[in-house]
C-alpha positions in Angstrom: 65.3 145.9 126.1 63.3 145.8 122.6 61.0 148.4 123.5 64.1 150.9 124.7 64.9 151.2 120.7 61.1 151.4 119.6 59.8 154.6 118.9 55.9 155.8 118.1 56.6 158.1 115.7 59.1 159.3 113.1 59.3 162.5 111.6 61.4 163.4 108.8 62.7 167.1 107.9 61.8 166.9 104.4 58.0 166.2 105.2 55.6 168.7 104.2 53.9 168.1 107.7 55.4 169.6 111.0 56.6 168.1 113.8 53.3 169.0 115.6 51.4 167.5 113.0 53.0 164.5 113.7 52.9 163.9 117.2 49.7 166.0 118.2 49.0 167.9 120.8 49.1 165.3 123.6 51.6 163.1 125.0 54.8 165.1 124.3 56.3 164.1 127.0 58.7 161.7 126.3 62.0 160.2 124.8 63.3 160.9 121.3 66.1 160.7 119.5 67.6 163.2 116.6 69.0 161.8 113.7 71.7 164.0 111.7 73.3 163.9 108.2 76.5 162.7 109.3 74.6 159.8 111.0 75.0 160.3 114.3 72.1 160.5 117.0 71.5 162.5 120.0 68.7 160.7 122.6 67.4 163.2 125.2 64.4 163.6 127.3 61.9 166.1 126.8 58.1 167.0 129.0 57.3 169.1 125.4 59.1 167.3 122.8 58.1 169.9 120.5 59.7 172.8 122.4 62.7 170.8 123.2 63.0 170.3 119.2 62.6 173.6 118.2 65.3 174.7 120.7 67.6 172.0 119.6 67.0 173.8 115.7 68.9 177.2 116.8 71.8 174.6 117.9 72.3 172.1 115.4 71.4 172.6 111.5 71.9 169.0 110.4 69.3 167.4 112.0 67.0 165.2 109.2 64.6 163.4 111.5 63.1 162.6 115.3 61.8 159.3 116.1 59.5 160.2 119.6 57.7 157.3 121.9 55.5 158.7 125.2 57.0 157.7 128.3 54.5 158.3 132.2 57.6 156.7 133.7 60.9 158.1 135.1 62.6 160.6 132.4 65.4 160.1 133.7 65.9 156.2 134.5 64.1 155.5 130.5 66.4 158.6 128.6 69.8 156.8 130.8 68.8 153.6 129.5 68.0 154.6 125.8 71.3 155.9 125.7 72.6 152.6 126.8 70.7 151.0 124.5 72.1 152.5 121.3 75.3 154.6 121.9 78.6 153.1 120.1 81.5 154.9 119.6 81.4 158.0 117.5 77.3 157.4 117.0 75.9 159.3 119.5 76.3 163.2 120.0 75.3 162.6 123.9 78.4 165.0 126.1 76.8 163.3 128.8 75.8 160.1 129.8 77.3 157.8 127.6 79.9 155.0 128.7 81.9 155.6 125.2 82.5 159.8 125.9 82.0 159.9 129.5 79.8 158.2 132.3 81.2 156.9 135.5 85.2 157.1 135.6 85.0 158.1 131.9 86.9 161.2 133.9 90.8 159.3 133.3 89.3 159.6 129.3 89.4 162.9 129.3 92.2 163.8 131.8 94.5 160.4 132.4 95.2 159.2 135.9 98.4 159.8 136.0 98.2 163.1 134.9 95.3 163.9 137.6 97.6 162.7 140.1 100.1 165.2 139.1 98.1 167.5 138.9 97.1 167.4 142.6 100.7 167.8 143.7 100.9 171.2 141.8 102.1 169.9 138.3 100.3 168.8 135.0 98.6 172.3 134.0 95.7 171.7 131.4 97.3 173.0 128.3 96.6 176.4 127.7 94.9 176.7 123.9 92.4 173.7 124.8 88.9 174.9 124.1 86.4 174.9 126.5 84.0 171.3 127.0 80.7 173.2 128.0 78.2 174.1 125.5 78.7 177.9 125.0 75.4 178.0 122.5 72.8 178.6 125.8 71.1 181.6 126.1 71.5 183.4 129.5 69.3 183.0 132.4 66.9 185.4 134.7 69.3 184.1 137.2 72.2 185.1 135.8 71.1 188.5 134.6 69.8 189.2 138.1 73.4 188.0 139.7 75.3 190.3 137.2 73.8 193.0 138.4 74.7 193.0 141.9 77.0 196.0 142.7 79.8 193.8 143.4 79.7 191.1 140.5 83.4 191.5 139.6 84.7 190.5 143.4 81.6 187.3 143.1 83.2 187.1 139.6 87.3 187.5 141.1 86.3 184.8 144.4 84.8 182.5 141.6 87.9 182.6 138.9 90.2 182.2 142.3 88.2 179.2 143.1 87.9 177.5 139.4 91.5 178.8 138.4 93.2 176.7 141.3 91.0 174.0 142.8 89.5 172.0 139.8 90.9 169.8 137.5 91.5 171.4 134.1 88.3 173.8 134.1 88.0 174.7 130.6 88.4 171.0 129.4 86.0 169.7 132.4 83.2 172.7 132.1 79.5 171.5 132.1 81.2 167.5 132.2 81.9 167.0 135.2 81.1 170.5 137.5 79.3 173.5 136.4 78.5 176.9 138.4 75.4 178.2 138.9 74.1 181.8 139.6 71.4 182.8 142.5 70.8 178.9 143.5 67.9 178.3 146.0 68.6 179.3 149.1 68.8 175.8 151.6 65.9 176.1 154.7 69.6 176.2 156.9 71.7 178.8 155.1 71.8 182.3 156.8 73.7 183.9 154.2 72.1 184.4 150.6 73.6 182.3 148.3 74.7 184.4 144.4 77.2 181.8 143.1 78.0 178.0 143.5 80.4 175.6 142.4 78.8 172.0 142.6 81.2 168.4 141.5 78.5 165.8 141.6 75.9 166.7 143.7 78.3 168.6 145.9 78.5 171.9 146.5 82.3 172.6 146.7 82.8 176.2 146.7 79.9 179.1 147.1 79.6 182.8 147.2 77.2 183.8 149.7 76.2 187.9 150.7 76.1 187.9 154.6 74.8 191.1 156.9 77.6 193.0 158.5 77.8 196.4 160.2 77.7 198.6 157.2 75.0 196.5 155.4 76.2 193.9 153.6 79.4 191.7 152.3 80.6 189.3 150.3 82.1 186.1 151.7 83.4 182.6 149.8 83.0 178.9 151.5 84.9 176.3 150.5 84.6 172.8 151.3 87.8 170.9 151.5 88.9 167.0 152.1 90.6 166.9 155.8 93.6 164.6 155.1 95.7 163.3 157.2 98.9 164.3 155.4 101.5 166.1 157.8 101.5 169.9 158.2 97.7 170.0 157.0 96.4 170.7 160.3 99.5 173.3 161.0 99.1 174.9 157.6 95.7 175.6 158.4 96.2 177.0 161.8 98.5 179.5 161.0 96.1 181.3 158.2 93.2 181.3 160.4 93.6 184.5 161.4 93.2 185.2 157.3 90.4 183.1 157.1 87.9 184.5 160.1 86.7 182.3 161.9 87.1 178.9 159.1 87.3 175.4 160.3 84.3 173.8 160.5 85.2 169.9 161.1 81.7 167.3 160.4 81.6 164.1 158.3 79.1 164.0 155.5 77.5 161.2 154.4 79.5 159.6 151.9 82.5 162.6 151.7 84.3 161.2 155.2 85.3 164.1 157.1 85.4 167.2 155.9 86.0 171.5 156.5 84.4 174.2 155.6 86.5 177.3 154.8 85.0 180.6 154.8 86.9 183.6 153.4 85.7 187.1 153.8 88.7 188.4 150.7 89.4 187.4 148.1 93.2 187.9 148.9 92.6 185.5 152.1 91.4 182.6 149.6 94.5 183.4 147.4 96.9 183.0 150.3 95.4 179.1 151.6 95.8 178.6 147.5 99.1 179.4 147.8 99.8 176.6 150.6 101.1 173.5 148.9 99.7 171.4 151.2 96.4 173.4 152.0 96.0 173.6 147.8 96.0 170.0 148.0 93.4 169.8 150.6 90.9 171.9 148.2 91.8 170.2 145.2 91.4 166.2 146.4 87.4 166.6 147.2 85.9 167.9 143.7 88.4 166.1 141.9 86.8 162.4 144.2 83.0 163.3 143.1 84.2 164.3 139.3 86.2 160.6 139.7 82.4 159.6 140.6 81.4 160.3 137.5 80.2 163.1 134.9 77.1 165.5 135.7 74.0 166.2 134.1 75.2 170.3 133.8 71.6 171.6 132.6 71.9 173.8 135.6 75.3 175.0 134.1 75.3 178.9 133.6 77.4 179.2 130.7 77.6 182.5 130.8 79.1 182.9 134.2 81.4 180.5 133.4 82.5 182.9 130.1 83.1 185.8 132.8 85.2 183.5 134.8 87.7 182.4 132.4 87.5 185.9 131.1 88.9 186.9 134.5 90.8 184.0 134.7 92.7 184.9 131.1 93.2 188.5 132.3 94.9 187.1 135.7 97.0 185.0 133.2 98.0 187.5 130.9 99.4 190.0 133.8 101.4 187.1 135.6 102.7 186.5 132.0 103.7 190.0 131.7 105.2 189.9 134.9 107.3 186.8 134.2 
């Protein structure tokens, strides 16, 4: 473990030399540690540490130094091991990978287990004034820009908002830490439809919006992955909505997830109708919550700008509902 605390190069912000001068043009791939004026630090991995440092400078203005060591092996493992070596309560600014802030089962530190259980049953709503947990400073990506130009972008966001607002535990609190949304994800080999947006919880695509061919060109469909719980009334309530869900319900057993149901919705109103059924809503919540409880995600693929539009749609909807009550 001693080598985990070793860095080959150290650079101070007040130095007359640049970071590039100190590190040189080669061996920029490795593990780095940012040091801040208040004594905190941040551990990360980079293929090009100089370029990564420039990105960090746009976010944090109190960096006083950088430590770096070259790595030829698995960067992700080296990063996790180095975080474990240095972390302590209040020392690292890392919002992912750390045990003290997130890590395995750390969902309980953000949302108490008793509140999680109440939320499954339709109670324990997220506090109204909570701040978003994700990093909102990232620049927009090319994929998001392409999605935003889609003729049905507003409807795509509405579908995402309907799912995120009902099926993800305290979505503003857990954003990017335990779930992330991706714009224009890559199409899998077995996918017949064009994926437009997807929500992930610990490596599982729990919700997706797709473009599917129709007689009139193309239309939107949404797919939800839900647990197939052994609860009274689930099968009966699902069957009663089949005419609304339109051909959904592919029962399957997925490795590590057990028996699941894949549901397809062709209209947002159909998705809303499903989520209004308490026994069905619980089924929709159980799978993503189970994945969140496995541990934190590395949300570097999270589309912050798409999430911003999703939350804006949720806030607009909540405002209207508030006026009607």
